C-alpha positions as CSV (number, residue, x, y, z in Angstrom):
1,M,0.0,0.0,0.0
2,S,1.2,3.5,-0.6
3,S,2.9,5.3,2.2
4,V,0.8,7.6,4.4
5,S,1.6,9.8,7.4
6,S,1.9,7.9,10.6
7,S,2.8,8.3,14.2
8,T,2.7,6.2,17.4
9,S,2.4,7.8,20.8
10,S,1.4,7.1,24.4
11,S,1.6,10.8,25.2
12,P,-1.3,13.3,25.1
13,S,0.9,15.7,23.1
14,F,0.4,15.4,19.3
15,T,2.4,18.3,17.8
16,T,3.2,16.4,14.6
17,T,-0.4,15.8,13.5
18,N,-1.1,18.9,11.4
19,A,-4.2,17.4,9.7
20,R,-7.9,17.9,9.5
21,L,-8.6,14.2,9.8
22,L,-6.8,12.1,12.4
23,V,-7.4,8.3,12.3
24,V,-6.6,6.3,15.4
25,S,-6.4,2.6,14.8
26,R,-4.6,-0.5,16.1
27,Y,-3.3,-1.0,12.6
28,H,-1.7,1.4,10.1
29,P,-2.8,1.0,6.4
30,D,0.7,-0.3,5.6
31,D,0.2,-3.2,8.1
32,V,-2.6,-4.7,5.9
33,S,-2.0,-6.7,2.7
34,F,-4.5,-7.4,0.1
35,E,-5.2,-10.3,-2.4
36,G,-5.5,-9.7,-6.1
37,N,-9.3,-9.6,-5.7
38,G,-9.0,-6.7,-3.3
39,Q,-9.8,-8.7,-0.2
40,P,-7.7,-8.1,2.9
41,I,-5.3,-10.9,4.1
42,L,-6.1,-11.4,7.7
43,S,-4.4,-13.5,10.4
44,S,-5.8,-16.9,11.0
45,E,-7.3,-15.7,14.3
46,D,-8.9,-12.7,12.7
47,T,-10.3,-14.9,9.9
48,R,-11.7,-17.4,12.4
49,N,-13.3,-14.7,14.6
50,D,-14.8,-12.9,11.6
51,G,-16.4,-16.2,10.6
52,W,-18.6,-16.7,13.6
53,D,-21.4,-14.6,12.2
54,L,-23.1,-14.3,8.8
55,F,-22.9,-10.5,8.7
56,N,-20.5,-9.1,11.3
57,H,-16.9,-9.1,10.0
58,P,-15.3,-6.2,11.9
59,R,-11.7,-7.0,11.2
60,H,-12.4,-7.2,7.5
61,R,-14.3,-3.9,7.7
62,R,-11.5,-2.2,9.5
63,A,-8.9,-3.2,6.9
64,L,-11.1,-2.0,4.0
65,I,-11.7,1.4,5.7
66,L,-8.0,1.9,6.3
67,R,-7.2,1.2,2.7
68,E,-9.9,3.6,1.4
69,L,-8.7,6.4,3.7
70,A,-5.1,5.8,2.7
71,S,-6.1,6.0,-0.9
72,R,-7.5,9.5,-0.3
73,S,-4.5,10.8,1.7
74,I,-2.3,13.6,0.5
75,N,0.3,11.1,-0.6
76,N,-2.1,9.6,-3.1
77,A,-4.2,11.0,-6.0
78,N,-7.7,9.8,-6.8
79,N,-8.8,8.3,-10.1
80,N,-9.1,11.8,-11.6
81,G,-5.6,12.7,-10.6
82,E,-6.8,15.2,-8.0
83,K,-4.8,16.1,-4.9
84,G,-5.4,14.0,-1.8
85,H,-6.2,15.2,1.7
86,R,-4.2,15.7,4.9
87,I,-5.0,12.5,6.8
88,V,-2.8,11.3,9.6
89,F,-2.9,7.7,10.9
90,V,-1.9,7.1,14.5
91,R,-1.4,3.9,16.4
92,P,-2.2,3.9,20.2
93,A,0.3,2.5,22.5
94,P,-0.1,-1.2,23.2
95,P,-2.5,-1.7,26.1
96,T,-0.6,-4.1,28.3
97,N,2.0,-6.9,28.2
98,D,-0.2,-9.1,30.4
99,V,-3.6,-9.3,28.6
100,A,-4.6,-12.5,30.5
101,G,-3.9,-10.8,33.8
102,F,-5.7,-7.6,33.0
103,H,-9.1,-6.8,34.5
104,L,-11.6,-4.4,32.8
105,K,-12.8,-3.4,36.3
106,D,-9.5,-1.6,36.6
107,S,-9.9,0.3,33.3
108,V,-11.7,3.5,32.3
109,Y,-14.6,1.3,31.3
110,N,-15.6,1.3,34.9
111,K,-16.9,4.9,34.3
112,I,-19.8,3.6,32.2
113,H,-20.2,-0.2,32.9
114,S,-21.0,-2.3,36.0
115,P,-18.3,-4.3,37.9
116,G,-20.3,-7.4,37.2
117,L,-20.3,-7.0,33.4
118,L,-16.6,-6.0,33.3
119,D,-15.7,-9.0,35.5
120,F,-17.6,-11.4,33.2
121,L,-16.0,-10.0,30.0
122,S,-12.6,-10.2,31.7
123,T,-12.8,-13.7,33.1
124,G,-15.6,-15.4,31.2
125,W,-13.6,-16.9,28.4
126,N,-10.9,-18.5,30.6
127,R,-13.5,-20.0,32.9
128,W,-15.4,-21.4,29.9
129,D,-12.3,-22.7,28.3
130,A,-11.2,-24.4,31.6
131,M,-14.4,-26.4,31.7
132,G,-13.2,-28.5,28.8
133,E,-15.4,-30.4,26.4
134,E,-16.9,-32.6,29.2
135,G,-18.2,-29.5,31.0
136,Q,-19.2,-27.3,28.1
137,D,-22.8,-27.8,27.3
138,P,-23.6,-27.7,23.5
139,S,-26.5,-25.3,24.1
140,S,-23.9,-22.6,25.0
141,T,-21.7,-22.8,22.0
142,V,-21.6,-21.4,18.5
143,K,-22.5,-24.2,16.2
144,R,-20.8,-23.1,12.9
145,N,-17.9,-21.1,11.6
146,L,-18.7,-19.6,8.2
147,A,-15.0,-18.9,7.6
148,E,-14.2,-22.7,7.6
149,E,-14.8,-24.7,4.5
150,D,-15.4,-27.8,6.5
151,D,-17.6,-27.1,9.5
152,T,-17.3,-30.7,10.7
153,A,-13.6,-30.1,11.2
154,V,-14.3,-27.1,13.3
155,L,-16.8,-28.9,15.5
156,S,-14.5,-31.9,15.9
157,S,-11.3,-29.9,16.7
158,K,-10.0,-29.6,20.2
159,A,-10.2,-25.8,20.1
160,T,-12.8,-24.3,22.5
161,L,-15.8,-22.9,20.6
162,P,-17.1,-19.4,21.5
163,L,-19.5,-19.0,24.4
164,I,-23.1,-17.8,23.7
165,P,-26.2,-17.8,25.9
166,G,-28.1,-21.1,26.2
167,N,-30.8,-19.3,28.2
168,V,-31.6,-15.8,29.2
169,S,-32.8,-14.2,32.4
170,L,-36.3,-12.7,33.0
171,P,-36.5,-8.9,32.8
172,R,-33.8,-7.1,34.8
173,N,-36.3,-5.1,36.8
174,D,-37.3,-8.3,38.6
175,P,-35.6,-7.9,42.0
176,Y,-35.1,-11.7,42.3
177,Q,-32.9,-12.0,39.2
178,R,-29.1,-12.2,39.7
179,P,-26.3,-13.9,37.7
180,S,-25.4,-17.4,38.5
181,R,-21.8,-18.3,39.4
182,N,-21.7,-20.7,36.5
183,V,-20.3,-19.1,33.4
184,M,-23.0,-20.6,31.2
185,G,-25.6,-18.9,33.5
186,Q,-23.7,-15.6,33.6
187,V,-23.6,-15.3,29.8
188,G,-27.3,-15.5,29.7
189,Y,-27.6,-12.8,32.3
190,Y,-25.3,-10.3,30.7
191,C,-25.7,-11.1,27.0
192,T,-28.9,-10.1,25.1
193,D,-28.5,-12.4,22.0
194,T,-26.7,-15.4,20.5
195,C,-24.7,-13.5,17.9
196,T,-22.2,-11.8,20.2
197,P,-19.9,-14.6,21.4
198,L,-17.0,-14.7,23.8
199,F,-13.8,-16.0,22.2
200,A,-10.2,-16.3,23.0
201,E,-8.9,-13.0,21.6
202,L,-11.8,-10.8,22.7
203,L,-10.2,-9.2,25.8
204,E,-7.1,-8.2,23.9
205,E,-9.2,-6.6,21.2
206,L,-11.3,-4.7,23.7
207,L,-8.1,-3.3,25.4
208,W,-6.9,-2.1,22.0
209,D,-10.3,-0.5,21.4
210,M,-10.0,1.2,24.8
211,E,-6.6,2.7,24.0
212,T,-8.0,3.8,20.6
213,V,-10.8,5.7,22.2
214,Q,-8.7,7.3,24.9
215,M,-6.1,8.5,22.4
216,A,-8.9,9.8,20.1
217,V,-10.3,11.9,22.9
218,Q,-6.9,13.2,23.9
219,M,-6.2,14.2,20.3
220,A,-9.6,15.9,19.8
221,L,-9.1,18.1,22.8
222,S,-5.4,18.8,22.4
223,D,-4.8,22.5,22.2
224,E,-1.5,22.0,20.4
225,N,-3.0,19.8,17.8
226,N,-5.9,22.2,17.0
227,D,-3.6,25.2,17.0
228,N,-1.3,23.6,14.5
229,N,-4.3,22.6,12.4
230,K,-5.4,26.3,12.3
231,E,-2.0,27.5,11.3
232,E,-1.8,25.0,8.5
233,E,-5.3,26.0,7.3
234,E,-4.3,29.6,7.3
235,K,-1.3,28.9,5.1
236,E,-3.6,27.2,2.6
237,G,-5.9,30.2,2.6
238,S,-8.9,28.0,3.7
239,S,-12.0,29.7,4.9
240,S,-12.4,27.1,7.6
241,S,-9.2,28.1,9.4
242,K,-10.8,28.1,12.8
243,C,-12.1,24.6,12.5
244,P,-10.7,21.9,14.8
245,A,-9.5,18.6,13.5
246,I,-11.8,15.6,13.3
247,V,-10.6,12.5,15.1
248,Y,-11.8,9.1,14.0
249,A,-11.6,6.1,16.5
250,L,-11.5,3.1,14.2
251,C,-12.3,0.5,16.8
252,T,-12.5,-3.2,15.9
253,H,-15.9,-3.8,17.6
254,P,-18.9,-1.5,17.6
255,G,-20.3,-0.5,21.0
256,H,-23.5,1.4,20.9
257,H,-25.8,-1.5,21.9
258,A,-23.8,-2.2,25.1
259,A,-25.5,-0.9,28.2
260,K,-24.2,-0.4,31.7
261,D,-24.9,-4.0,32.7
262,A,-25.4,-5.9,29.4
263,Y,-23.9,-6.5,26.0
264,G,-25.2,-7.7,22.6
265,G,-25.8,-6.7,19.1
266,Y,-22.1,-7.3,18.2
267,C,-21.2,-4.8,21.0
268,Y,-19.3,-5.7,24.2
269,V,-18.4,-2.3,25.7
270,N,-19.7,1.1,24.7
271,H,-16.9,3.1,23.1
272,S,-19.1,6.1,22.2
273,A,-20.3,6.4,25.8
274,L,-16.8,6.1,27.0
275,A,-15.6,8.8,24.6
276,A,-18.4,11.1,25.8
277,R,-17.5,10.6,29.5
278,L,-13.8,11.1,28.8
279,M,-14.5,14.2,26.8
280,Q,-16.5,15.6,29.7
281,E,-13.7,14.9,32.1
282,R,-11.0,16.5,29.9
283,L,-13.2,19.5,29.1
284,S,-13.8,20.0,32.8
285,Q,-10.1,19.8,33.6
286,Q,-9.4,22.4,30.9
287,Q,-12.1,24.7,32.4
288,Q,-10.8,24.4,35.9
289,N,-7.2,25.1,34.7
290,N,-8.5,28.3,33.1
291,N,-10.5,29.3,36.2
292,E,-8.3,28.2,39.1
293,N,-9.8,30.6,41.7
294,T,-13.4,29.8,41.0
295,P,-15.6,27.1,42.5
296,P,-16.0,23.8,40.6
297,L,-17.9,24.4,37.4
298,P,-20.9,22.2,36.2
299,L,-20.0,19.1,34.2
300,P,-19.6,20.2,30.5
301,K,-22.3,19.2,28.2
302,V,-21.6,16.6,25.5
303,A,-23.8,15.2,22.8
304,V,-23.8,11.7,21.3
305,L,-25.2,11.6,17.7
306,D,-25.9,8.0,16.5
307,V,-26.5,7.6,12.8
308,D,-26.3,3.8,12.8
309,Y,-29.3,2.1,11.2
310,H,-30.1,0.5,14.5
311,C,-30.9,2.5,17.6
312,G,-28.1,3.3,19.9
313,N,-30.0,1.8,22.8
314,G,-27.0,1.1,24.9
315,S,-25.8,4.7,24.8
316,A,-29.3,6.0,25.5
317,S,-29.6,3.7,28.6
318,I,-26.2,4.6,30.0
319,F,-27.1,8.4,30.0
320,Y,-30.9,8.1,30.5
321,D,-30.7,9.8,33.8
322,D,-27.8,12.1,33.1
323,P,-28.8,15.7,32.1
324,S,-25.2,16.6,31.0
325,V,-25.2,14.2,28.0
326,L,-27.7,14.5,25.1
327,V,-28.1,11.3,23.2
328,V,-29.7,11.6,19.7
329,S,-30.3,8.5,17.7
330,I,-31.6,8.4,14.1
331,H,-32.6,4.8,13.3
332,C,-35.1,2.4,11.9
333,H,-38.3,2.3,13.9
334,P,-38.2,-0.5,16.5
335,D,-41.5,-1.8,15.3
336,W,-39.6,-2.9,12.2
337,D,-36.1,-3.8,13.2
338,Y,-33.5,-4.4,16.0
339,P,-33.3,-3.7,18.9
340,F,-37.1,-3.8,18.8
341,H,-37.7,-3.1,22.6
342,S,-36.2,0.4,22.6
343,G,-35.8,3.4,20.3
344,F,-39.3,4.8,20.5
345,E,-39.9,8.5,20.4
346,D,-41.5,8.7,23.8
347,E,-38.3,7.5,25.5
348,R,-36.9,11.0,26.6
349,G,-35.0,10.4,29.8
350,V,-36.0,10.5,33.4
351,G,-35.8,13.0,36.3
352,D,-33.6,16.0,35.6
353,A,-32.6,14.3,32.3
354,V,-36.0,14.4,30.7
355,G,-35.4,15.7,27.2
356,T,-31.8,14.6,26.9
357,T,-32.7,11.4,25.1
358,L,-34.0,12.1,21.6
359,H,-35.0,9.1,19.5
360,L,-35.8,9.9,15.9
361,P,-37.1,6.6,14.4
362,L,-37.7,6.4,10.6
363,L,-39.6,3.9,8.5
364,P,-38.1,1.3,6.2
365,G,-37.3,2.6,2.8
366,T,-36.0,5.9,4.1
367,T,-34.0,7.9,1.6
368,W,-31.7,10.9,2.1
369,D,-33.9,13.4,0.3
370,K,-37.3,12.3,1.5
371,S,-36.8,12.2,5.2
372,Y,-33.2,11.5,6.4
373,K,-31.8,14.9,5.6
374,A,-34.6,16.7,7.4
375,T,-34.3,14.5,10.4
376,L,-30.6,15.0,10.6
377,E,-31.2,18.8,10.4
378,R,-33.5,18.5,13.4
379,A,-30.9,16.5,15.3
380,M,-28.2,19.1,14.7
381,N,-30.5,21.9,15.8
382,E,-31.2,20.1,19.0
383,I,-27.5,19.5,19.6
384,Q,-26.9,23.2,19.0
385,A,-29.7,24.3,21.3
386,F,-28.5,21.9,24.0
387,G,-25.2,23.8,24.1
388,A,-23.0,20.8,23.6
389,Q,-19.3,21.6,24.1
390,G,-18.2,18.4,22.4
391,L,-19.7,15.8,20.0
392,V,-19.3,12.0,19.7
393,L,-20.5,10.7,16.4
394,S,-21.5,7.0,16.5
395,L,-20.9,6.2,12.8
396,G,-22.9,3.3,11.6
397,L,-23.0,2.7,7.9
398,D,-25.7,0.0,7.8
399,T,-28.1,2.7,6.5
400,H,-26.8,2.0,3.0
401,A,-29.2,0.5,0.5
402,G,-28.9,-3.3,0.4
403,D,-27.1,-3.7,3.8
404,P,-27.6,-7.4,4.6
405,C,-28.0,-6.9,8.4
406,A,-31.5,-5.3,8.0
407,I,-34.5,-7.4,8.9
408,R,-36.4,-8.6,5.8
409,R,-38.7,-6.0,4.4
410,A,-36.8,-3.3,6.3
411,G,-33.7,-1.3,5.6
412,F,-32.8,2.2,4.5
413,L,-31.9,3.4,1.0
414,L,-29.0,5.8,1.5
415,Q,-26.2,5.6,-1.1
416,G,-23.5,7.4,-3.0
417,D,-23.1,11.1,-2.3
418,D,-25.7,10.9,0.5
419,Y,-22.8,10.2,2.8
420,K,-20.8,13.2,1.7
421,E,-23.8,15.3,2.4
422,M,-24.3,13.7,5.8
423,G,-20.8,14.5,6.8
424,A,-21.0,18.1,5.4
425,L,-24.3,18.7,7.2
426,I,-23.0,17.6,10.6
427,G,-19.8,19.6,10.0
428,K,-21.7,22.7,9.2
429,Y,-23.1,22.8,12.7
430,V,-20.4,21.4,15.0
431,V,-17.2,22.2,13.1
432,Q,-18.0,25.5,11.4
433,K,-20.7,27.1,13.6
434,Q,-20.0,25.7,17.1
435,Q,-16.4,24.8,16.5
436,I,-16.5,22.1,19.1
437,P,-14.3,19.0,19.3
438,V,-15.6,15.9,17.5
439,V,-14.7,12.2,18.0
440,V,-16.1,9.8,15.5
441,V,-16.5,6.2,16.7
442,Q,-17.0,3.4,14.2
443,E,-20.1,1.3,14.8
444,G,-21.9,-1.0,12.3
445,G,-22.0,-1.4,8.5
446,Y,-22.1,-4.8,6.8
447,K,-22.2,-4.2,3.1
448,M,-18.5,-4.5,2.6
449,D,-18.4,-3.3,-1.0
450,K,-19.9,0.0,0.1
451,V,-18.9,0.6,3.7
452,P,-15.3,1.9,3.1
453,V,-16.3,4.6,0.6
454,A,-19.3,5.6,2.7
455,A,-17.1,5.9,5.8
456,A,-14.5,8.0,4.0
457,D,-17.2,10.2,2.5
458,V,-18.7,11.0,5.9
459,L,-15.4,11.7,7.5
460,L,-14.1,14.0,4.7
461,G,-17.4,15.7,4.4
462,L,-17.4,16.3,8.2
463,A,-13.9,17.7,8.0
464,G,-14.7,20.0,5.1
465,M,-12.5,18.0,2.7
466,T,-15.0,16.9,0.1
467,S,-13.3,18.6,-2.8
468,A,-9.7,18.7,-4.0
469,S,-9.5,22.4,-3.3
470,N,-9.9,21.7,0.4
């Protein structure tokens, strides 16, 4: 792959990243090789773990998005020979040398998730694996790996199969429900479906995602980074010289369906919620540093905008009673598609937080011109009226026409330049008007021949980089 700008750092100072779009990912584009047919060459572990579900192939998606963004960087020209854009790729520092001994309860995820859930995600696989074949009930295992040509060989191998619920608990508001000590019981308590399995490499991937989110927030709120970006824009004579850089956290796993005490929908921990909380803390620290002799200031307001096809129900539930975080989700109506049990318009928050959850469900067949654009305009006006001092964009791309993860007879019909317009519309409000920091977190998107271009179009549109002149 062509060379692109790169840096690796564990420090919150990013003085070398004079770019409008900063991409934080475990891998650099040069780390990924491709076959002649354009498909990424993944490790055997990544190939195996991408094969446990018919639709969800997050490692494949990550590789394709990296390649697309690299192809649009300043070191490359597009098919028309036009100049590329200033995109910098950054690797976070490795999370730990002792993944097996690390516990998520001791991480920043304890800011948004329960100790019980984090304990299960940290220890569940090892306890399941230790049970051996004689103790692992078939009802709690994935039955088939789609990446293997011979499923019989997979099922007959000695390798432990992923853990999924064999049963689920009654509604959580029942005071007599609690997780069993048995790992097969616990998975049914914490997991909401059978398509989000526990597997051997999960904890390591979640730790890399954690580092990715933390670095993205640090970079988005780095004064040095944004000052350098402004200077570079002024040299180029750009009219957007006051605009901060956009930081894209290209996590492996999506996260917006993960709630405080539950996971599912391909999501284990909620990266967007974590980014929002970390953004608040960093903004608060900056405010206190600028007002040393004043009493503690109120927690800064942050907004989460979720444009995934499926409702960001986990994000909404985490902040449902928090008036300092506005969660806006534009999604398919839950009468038609997942998550079915939440995402309705009348879910608006509780107590002092009434009005800080805004669900904007749309019907199957939604197009950009007929209803999506107007709904997004409404969302951006609400975010502006809320007075958000930072934005987390949960970027799901399963709104694309033909995405295979939509329930039959459902699905949206966004396509082509719709994603450029989506990014530009969001950028008009938060980058140009409000000039607030933006962290974009990758969520879903399963039509692999369309997702990479759609992702790049949103990001470049958001950063005001949709034409060669920018």
